[in-house]
C-alpha positions in Angstrom: 0.0 0.0 0.0 2.6 2.6 1.0 4.6 1.8 -2.2 1.6 2.7 -4.3 0.8 5.9 -2.3 4.4 7.3 -2.0 5.2 9.9 -4.6 8.5 9.4 -6.4 9.7 12.7 -5.1 9.1 11.8 -1.5 12.5 10.2 -0.7 11.7 9.5 2.9 8.6 7.4 2.0 10.5 5.7 -0.8 13.3 4.8 1.7 10.9 3.6 4.4 8.6 1.4 2.4 11.6 -0.4 0.8 13.3 -0.9 4.2 10.2 -2.2 5.8 9.3 -4.5 2.9 12.9 -5.8 2.9 12.7 -6.8 6.5 9.3 -8.5 6.0 10.6 -10.4 2.9 13.7 -11.5 4.8 11.4 -13.0 7.5 9.6 -14.9 4.7 13.0 -16.2 3.4 12.7 -14.2 0.2 16.3 -13.2 0.5 17.0 -12.0 -3.0 14.1 -9.6 -3.1 14.7 -8.5 0.4 18.3 -7.6 -0.3 17.5 -5.8 -3.5 15.0 -3.6 -1.7 17.2 -3.0 1.2 20.1 -1.9 -1.1 17.7 0.4 -3.0 16.7 2.0 0.3 20.4 2.5 1.2 21.1 4.1 -2.2 18.1 6.4 -1.9 19.1 7.4 1.7 22.7 8.0 0.7 21.4 10.8 -1.7 19.9 12.7 1.3 21.1 14.7 4.2 19.0 12.6 6.6 21.7 11.0 8.7 19.3 9.0 10.8 17.5 7.6 7.8 20.8 6.7 6.2 21.7 4.8 9.4 18.3 3.2 9.6 18.5 1.9 6.0 22.0 0.6 6.6 20.8 -1.2 9.7 17.9 -2.7 7.9 20.2 -4.0 5.2 22.4 -5.4 8.0 19.4 -7.3 9.4 18.6 -8.7 5.9 22.1 -9.9 5.4 22.1 -11.4 8.9 19.0 -13.4 7.9 21.0 -14.6 4.8 23.8 -15.7 7.1 26.2 -13.2 5.6 27.9 -12.3 8.9 30.8 -10.1 7.7 28.7 -7.9 5.5 26.0 -7.6 8.1 28.4 -6.4 10.7 30.0 -4.0 8.3 26.7 -2.3 7.5 25.6 -2.2 11.2 29.0 -0.7 12.1 28.5 2.0 9.4 25.0 2.7 10.8 26.5 3.0 14.2 28.9 5.6 12.9 26.0 7.7 11.4 24.1 7.5 14.7 27.2 8.7 16.5 27.6 11.6 14.0 24.0 12.6 14.6 24.2 12.3 18.3 21.3 9.8 18.3 22.2 8.1 21.6 19.2 5.8 21.7 19.8 4.3 18.2 23.5 4.2 18.9 23.0 2.2 22.1 20.5 -0.1 20.5 22.9 -0.7 17.6 25.8 -1.4 19.9 23.8 -3.9 21.8 22.7 -5.6 18.6 26.3 -5.8 17.4 27.4 -7.2 20.8 24.6 -9.7 20.9 25.1 -10.7 17.3 28.9 -11.2 17.9 28.1 -13.4 20.9 25.6 -15.4 18.8 28.1 -16.0 16.0 30.9 -17.0 18.4 28.7 -19.5 20.2 27.5 -21.3 17.1 
């Protein structure tokens, strides 16, 4: 629905629907489509000055890659998101991303 309603010029809506749909598709094990949408969201976000949305899109891509068991890439994108949250001073998202990276690292070491 949001994909149909979002105007092409509304970058924020374009980023958000792609990111959300990517996360949903990854939960449904539709990894190729999920990754393609997540990467589109990142590309759109990179063209903006919206630091938080850049970070959010990167983190969503990281979650998709984690679901695909692509650990190194996932951590790379999450770390990049963390950097943007730090630049913006978004302490809440920075803390949540740090915890996610820490927990993710523990999960991969224990497996």
